[in-house]
C-alpha positions as CSV (number, residue, x, y, z in Angstrom):
1,M,-18.0,2.1,11.3
2,Q,-17.2,5.5,10.9
3,I,-13.3,4.8,12.3
4,L,-12.5,1.4,10.5
5,N,-13.1,4.1,7.6
6,T,-10.8,6.8,9.0
7,L,-7.9,3.9,9.7
8,T,-8.4,1.9,6.5
9,V,-7.6,5.6,4.9
10,L,-4.7,6.4,7.3
11,A,-3.2,3.0,6.9
12,L,-3.8,3.8,2.7
13,V,-2.3,7.2,3.3
14,V,0.8,6.0,5.4
15,F,1.6,2.2,3.1
16,S,1.2,5.4,-0.1
17,F,4.3,7.4,1.6
18,V,5.8,4.2,2.7
19,L,5.7,3.4,-1.2
20,I,6.9,6.1,-2.5
21,V,10.0,6.1,-0.5
22,A,10.3,2.8,-0.9
23,I,10.6,1.7,-4.8
24,P,13.5,4.4,-5.4
25,V,15.3,3.0,-3.0
26,L,14.8,-0.3,-3.8
27,F,15.6,0.2,-7.5
28,A,19.2,2.2,-6.5
29,S,19.9,-1.0,-4.5
30,N,22.8,-3.5,-5.8
31,E,21.3,-6.6,-4.4
32,D,19.6,-9.2,-6.1
33,S,16.9,-8.2,-9.2
34,G,14.1,-10.7,-8.5
35,R,14.2,-10.1,-5.1
36,T,13.3,-6.3,-5.1
37,N,11.2,-6.7,-7.9
38,R,8.8,-9.2,-5.8
39,L,8.4,-6.5,-3.3
40,I,7.3,-4.1,-5.4
41,L,5.1,-6.7,-6.2
42,L,3.8,-7.5,-3.1
43,G,3.8,-3.6,-1.7
44,S,1.8,-2.7,-4.7
45,L,-1.0,-6.0,-4.1
46,A,-0.7,-5.5,-0.7
47,W,-1.9,-1.4,-2.1
48,V,-4.5,-2.4,-4.7
49,A,-5.8,-4.8,-1.4
50,L,-6.1,-1.8,0.6
51,V,-7.5,0.7,-1.7
52,L,-10.3,-2.6,-2.5
53,V,-10.8,-3.0,1.6
54,N,-10.8,1.0,1.8
55,W,-13.6,1.0,-0.7
56,G,-15.4,-1.6,0.7
57,I,-16.3,-0.1,3.6
58,S,-16.8,3.5,2.7
59,F,-19.6,2.0,1.0
60,F,-21.0,1.3,3.9
61,V,-20.2,4.2,5.7
62,V,-23.0,7.1,3.7
């Protein structure tokens, strides 16, 4: 279970760095605003879900 916790923390860190780069790039692009807003919303929801999964797993690791 501890390895799974470590992997979720690693995934959270990597996904956070991806969002740090992707969100300004998407805002600066000239593409359809609705599409970029949807991508940002989905990425944010995925990040929140990953935080909750990490919290749930770390709850069982003592």
